[in-house]
GUVEXGU-864504 format. One record per residue (C-alpha): z, y, x; residue in three letters. Coordinates in steps of 0.02 Angstrom, whole numbers, padded with zeros to 5 digits, always signed. Example, Ala and Ser with C-alpha at 12.3 -4.5 7.8 and 13.67 -1.06 7.14 Angstrom:
% GUVEXGU-864504
+00390-00225+00615ALA+00357-00053+00684SER
***
This chain:
% GUVEXGU-864504
-00401-00804-07504MET-00290-00660-07556ALA-00265-00624-07371ASP-00452-00616-07333ASP-00544-00486-07437PRO-00712-00538-07362PHE-00691-00717-07423GLU-00640-00647-07592ASN-00800-00544-07601MET-00907-00694-07552LEU-00822-00798-07687ALA-00861-00663-07816GLN-01043-00669-07762MET-01045-00859-07774ASP-00977-00853-07952ARG-01123-00742-08001ALA-01261-00836-07910GLU-01295-00963-08048GLU-01324-00822-08173TYR-01421-00703-08060ALA-01610-00713-08043ASP-01606-00708-07853VAL-01698-00817-07727ASP-01569-00923-07636HIS-01636-00872-07465GLY-01614-00688-07505ILE-01443-00726-07582PHE-01388-00801-07416GLU-01449-00644-07324ARG-01345-00537-07441LEU-01185-00621-07379LYS-01199-00549-07203HIS-01174-00369-07148PRO-01316-00293-07047GLU-01198-00233-06911ARG-01017-00190-06874THR-00962-00075-06733LEU-00788-00082-06657LYS-00733+00074-06564VAL-00587+00106-06447THR-00511+00278-06470LEU-00392+00347-06337PRO-00307+00502-06408VAL-00185+00622-06325GLU-00051+00655-06455LEU+00054+00811-06480ASP+00197+00716-06400SER+00099+00710-06237GLY+00076+00522-06248ASP-00096+00443-06246VAL-00115+00311-06382GLU-00264+00194-06397VAL-00322+00164-06576PHE-00453+00042-06641GLU-00583+00087-06770GLY-00731+00007-06859TYR-00890+00053-06951ARG-00981-00082-07048CYS-01157-00057-07115GLN-01183-00196-07241PHE-01354-00176-07321ASP-01487-00039-07317SER-01623-00115-07427ALA-01597+00018-07562ARG-01570+00169-07449GLY-01453+00248-07321PRO-01282+00170-07297PHE-01141+00251-07396LYS-00955+00222-07387GLY-00784+00292-07352GLY-00672+00299-07200VAL-00490+00246-07216ARG-00341+00273-07101PHE-00213+00135-07129HIS-00107+00011-07028PRO-00188-00140-07114THR-00368-00094-07072VAL-00461-00243-06999SER-00641-00291-06965GLN-00641-00415-07110ARG-00571-00286-07230GLU-00699-00155-07178VAL-00841-00281-07197GLU-00779-00332-07370ALA-00767-00150-07424LEU-00942-00117-07358ALA-01005-00264-07460GLY-00919-00200-07617TRP-00998-00030-07586MET-01169-00113-07578THR-01146-00193-07750TRP-01066-00035-07820LYS-01211+00080-07771THR-01336-00047-07839ALA-01241-00067-08003LEU-01238+00121-08037VAL-01418+00132-07974ASP-01397+00250-07827LEU-01525+00249-07685PRO-01396+00189-07559TYR-01337+00037-07466GLY-01154+00002-07429GLY-01046+00044-07278ALA-00862+00068-07238LYS-00759+00131-07094GLY-00578+00128-07043GLY-00452+00164-06906VAL-00294+00062-06879ILE-00155+00191-06884CYS-00004+00252-06981GLU-00051+00429-07035PRO+00129+00471-07082LYS+00177+00454-06899ASP+00042+00575-06839LEU+00042+00765-06839THR-00102+00866-06912GLN-00165+00897-06735ASN-00153+00710-06698ASP-00254+00670-06854LEU-00387+00798-06806GLU-00401+00728-06629SER-00410+00550-06695LEU-00542+00596-06825THR-00650+00686-06698ARG-00636+00543-06574ARG-00680+00416-06710TYR-00829+00522-06764THR-00893+00529-06586GLU-00871+00341-06575GLY-00979+00305-06728ILE-01093+00458-06706ARG-01246+00356-06656ARG-01232+00255-06817MET-01213+00395-06943ILE-01328+00533-07005GLY-01389+00613-07167PRO-01532+00488-07184GLU-01441+00343-07100THR-01259+00325-07149ASP-01154+00452-07245VAL-00963+00434-07234PRO-00841+00496-07366ALA-00651+00502-07393PRO-00551+00346-07433ASP-00370+00293-07414MET-00269+00425-07317ASN-00423+00532-07282THR-00472+00689-07378ASN-00587+00842-07378PRO-00506+00907-07218GLN-00546+00742-07131THR-00726+00758-07187MET-00733+00937-07123ALA-00680+00877-06950TRP-00809+00737-06955MET-00948+00856-07009MET-00901+00983-06875ASP-00896+00852-06737THR-01066+00781-06786TYR-01139+00957-06803SER-01080+01007-06630MET-01183+00867-06553TYR-01334+00913-06660GLU-01323+01097-06616GLY-01327+01155-06798HIS-01228+01127-06958SER-01267+00963-07045VAL-01163+00967-07206PRO-01252+00816-07282GLN-01188+00698-07145VAL-01029+00671-07249VAL-00978+00695-07429THR-00810+00740-07502GLY-00806+00901-07401LYS-00714+01062-07446PRO-00815+01175-07563LEU-00830+01309-07429GLU-00937+01199-07316ILE-01049+01112-07440GLY-00932+01009-07548GLY-00961+00993-07734THR-00842+01035-07875PRO-00773+00879-07957GLY-00779+00767-07803ARG-00591+00755-07773VAL-00554+00693-07950GLU-00718+00597-07971ALA-00653+00420-07946THR-00506+00448-08063GLY-00621+00530-08191ARG-00737+00379-08182GLY-00588+00262-08211VAL-00539+00365-08363SER-00717+00362-08432ILE-00738+00174-08417VAL-00565+00144-08493THR-00617+00247-08644GLU-00784+00154-08653ARG-00693-00013-08643LEU-00583+00033-08790PHE-00737+00086-08890GLU-00820-00081-08848TYR-00664-00178-08901LEU-00652-00070-09059ASP-00477-00015-09014ARG-00396+00157-09016ASP-00354+00230-08846LEU-00242+00358-08929SER-00063+00304-08895ASP-00118+00149-08799ALA+00005+00103-08662THR-00056+00112-08482VAL+00025+00057-08318ALA-00053+00124-08157ILE-00009+00044-07991GLN-00034+00183-07863GLY-00017+00370-07892PHE-00128+00436-07754GLY-00287+00535-07783ASN-00367+00403-07895VAL-00214+00348-07992GLY-00148+00523-08024SER-00314+00591-08086ASN-00342+00439-08198ALA-00165+00461-08265ALA-00192+00646-08303ARG-00358+00620-08392LEU-00300+00469-08492LEU-00142+00564-08540ASP-00252+00706-08603GLU-00349+00577-08706SER-00189+00528-08795GLY-00145+00370-08700ALA+00035+00343-08647ARG+00058+00321-08460ILE+00216+00215-08462VAL+00226+00168-08279ALA+00159+00215-08108THR+00207+00186-07928SER+00190+00229-07744ASP+00254+00147-07585VAL+00433+00197-07626SER+00440+00112-07796GLY+00389+00131-07978ALA+00439+00237-08127ALA+00441+00164-08303TYR+00467+00246-08472ASP+00405+00155-08628PRO+00392+00323-08719ASP+00274+00392-08586GLY+00299+00476-08418LEU+00283+00664-08396ASP+00121+00648-08296VAL+00109+00834-08257GLY+00285+00847-08187ALA+00263+00686-08088LEU+00097+00745-08016ALA+00173+00912-07965ALA+00316+00821-07879HIS+00200+00703-07784VAL+00075+00838-07735SER+00220+00934-07658ALA+00253+00785-07545GLY+00384+00698-07652GLY+00404+00512-07682LEU+00416+00425-07850ILE+00583+00352-07795GLU+00651+00532-07781GLU+00573+00579-07947TYR+00659+00436-08036VAL+00823+00485-07954ALA+00804+00652-08043GLY+00815+00768-07894ASP+00664+00876-07937LEU+00629+00842-08121ARG+00638+00965-08263ALA+00785+00932-08377SER+00754+00812-08522PRO+00787+00954-08645ASP+00654+01064-08561ASP+00527+00924-08564ARG+00560+00876-08745ARG+00545+01058-08796ALA+00379+01073-08704ALA+00312+00922-08797ASP+00381+00960-08969GLY+00534+00853-08941GLY+00442+00688-08955THR+00426+00613-08782ARG+00501+00583-08611TRP+00674+00517-08582ASP+00724+00492-08402ASP+00615+00354-08325PRO+00688+00195-08253ASP+00659+00132-08077ALA+00567-00034-08070ILE+00485-00131-07930GLY+00300-00124-07890ASN+00285-00308-07931ASP+00369-00282-08099GLU+00245-00144-08143LEU+00103-00270-08135LEU+00187-00381-08265THR+00228-00250-08397LEU+00173-00284-08576ASP+00043-00143-08589VAL-00129-00118-08665ASP-00208-00075-08496VAL-00158-00111-08317LEU-00245-00003-08187ILE-00220-00065-08008PRO-00258+00091-07904ALA-00181+00048-07736ALA-00243-00086-07617VAL-00340-00249-07627GLU-00270-00420-07666GLY-00123-00374-07781VAL-00168-00486-07930ILE-00163-00663-07863THR-00137-00844-07916ALA+00049-00815-07880ASP+00076-00678-08010ASN-00070-00690-08133VAL+00026-00801-08254ASP+00157-00663-08271ASP+00029-00527-08313LEU+00042-00470-08494ARG-00085-00327-08500ALA-00224-00355-08627SER-00354-00269-08516ALA-00369-00224-08331ILE-00471-00081-08257VAL-00490-00098-08069GLU-00472+00074-07990ALA-00438-00002-07818ALA-00564-00104-07719ASN-00539-00292-07731GLY-00369-00293-07818PRO-00398-00463-07902THR-00427-00627-07811THR-00554-00752-07876VAL-00417-00877-07919ALA-00331-00746-08026ALA-00497-00695-08102ASP-00527-00870-08167GLU-00358-00871-08254VAL-00389-00700-08333LEU-00561-00758-08394THR-00483-00912-08475GLU-00356-00800-08561ARG-00491-00681-08624ASP-00415-00532-08532VAL-00557-00407-08508GLN-00569-00346-08328VAL-00679-00197-08288VAL-00725-00238-08107PRO-00698-00119-07963ASP-00884-00100-07926ILE-00901-00018-08097LEU-00729+00056-08132ALA-00710+00156-07971ASN-00892+00205-07946ALA-00860+00386-07998GLY-00823+00435-07818GLY-00987+00373-07746VAL-01085+00443-07894ILE-01019+00619-07860VAL-01040+00592-07673SER-01223+00559-07709TYR-01232+00719-07812LEU-01153+00815-07667GLU-01278+00740-07544TRP-01423+00788-07657VAL-01359+00967-07672GLN-01340+00979-07483ASN-01519+00917-07458ALA-01583+01046-07583GLN-01467+01182-07514GLU-01423+01218-07694PHE-01255+01198-07783SER-01218+01144-07962TRP-01075+01200-08076PRO-00933+01080-08115LEU-00998+01051-08292GLU-01164+00985-08224THR-01076+00870-08100VAL-00956+00799-08229ASN-01095+00775-08358ALA-01203+00682-08232GLU-01054+00575-08179LEU-01020+00528-08360GLU-01203+00491-08392ARG-01224+00379-08241ARG-01063+00281-08254ILE-01086+00267-08442GLY-01260+00195-08419THR-01194+00069-08293ALA-01055+00020-08413PHE-01179-00005-08556ASP-01295-00108-08446GLN-01150-00217-08389THR-01094-00245-08570ILE-01272-00288-08622ASP-01286-00412-08478GLN-01119-00489-08528TYR-01156-00502-08715ASP-01340-00548-08713GLU-01331-00681-08577ASN-01166-00762-08623GLY-01087-00727-08454LEU-00906-00778-08424PRO-00837-00605-08385ASP-00882-00425-08349LEU-00869-00449-08160ARG-01002-00584-08163THR-01111-00471-08272ALA-01091-00326-08150ALA-01127-00435-07999TYR-01285-00510-08074THR-01355-00335-08101LEU-01306-00276-07927ALA-01368-00433-07838LEU-01534-00433-07931GLU-01566-00249-07890ARG-01525-00272-07706THR-01624-00434-07694ALA-01773-00352-07777SER-01771-00216-07644ALA-01770-00350-07509HIS-01916-00441-07592GLU-02022-00284-07597TYR-01981-00235-07419ARG-02001-00410-07345GLY-01942-00461-07171LEU-01974-00362-07012PHE-02061-00402-06898PRO
***
């Protein structure tokens, strides 16, 4: 099951069915994506070679509104993964009460092996391939793994060229200069930070000086680390593809983020090539924190004895094989689908609170919605308005999930979140009926 994210998503739905007030016939409909497109993408690379890539776009459910979901560039992209991610987006947008359905896209590639020109050509070719599926009222892509505001700019430009005029609202996560919104880049990490703080309030525990391990130090993990560090938590470990850094006294998040944003790897950071001296860092922090971090393995990071574990990398990392070794007292899922159902059952038995992905990482789609609304109005909002609306919406969803969990005696927060999302989506289907 860990190898098939779609089966994992279906199993999560099945766990919630007995608690959700959903007609079984509609529930069965909710298990199937509306459509999935596979596209073949021949691209002439800077090297002069022509390489043929494969891409996908899955539109899972549109009962609540236009499809919404990211586009990822990664070697492991598959049709099943894209369909699972589109399903999770459906439940996520319903849980945080956005007028969207769920979608997801992806291209099988290794971005590190492609030049900037190669990436632009691939993005434009992919956009042309899915162009008939997307649109501001139909399906609105956004950034995901290994894609960014520049990718969205290329997608918007390609779509706009075919339309004959600029259509900024066809994608979200764009640069500010062409209709992006302040706060979008850090939105997912900010949402993770907010729900972590809310979880500690709910558990009546102090986040100040709580220990946090974050698997993955990309856009989501790094922003969550920075904001939680500012809240007083101690980020004791984080990782990337090269390895993990661990310091029980707390990592220097700012120095690590600067190193990574300059293109460095955590493995190099731990080796000490580009770090400030320990004396400089202690002086900057009043002499209280940050010895040199130790190098540990990515697998070891997951099993550290910490207050919060935040998986912020890929799906399927907490499984039946390693769940017995996990010692975190709470888990906040910044990645999509990081925990298998088999592992979930063990965590529930052990009373480890897990804030599910469809709640924890919803900050990105919330701010994408705010960007889409601003584009439709041709009016921009200041960062303070965006961040306040993000906190209000994700906070409301957190409170509703907690109420569902407490008042109905549900086994865990994931089941509570799924019952809300499934009921809202099913209700939309009931009102709309079947066509023809």
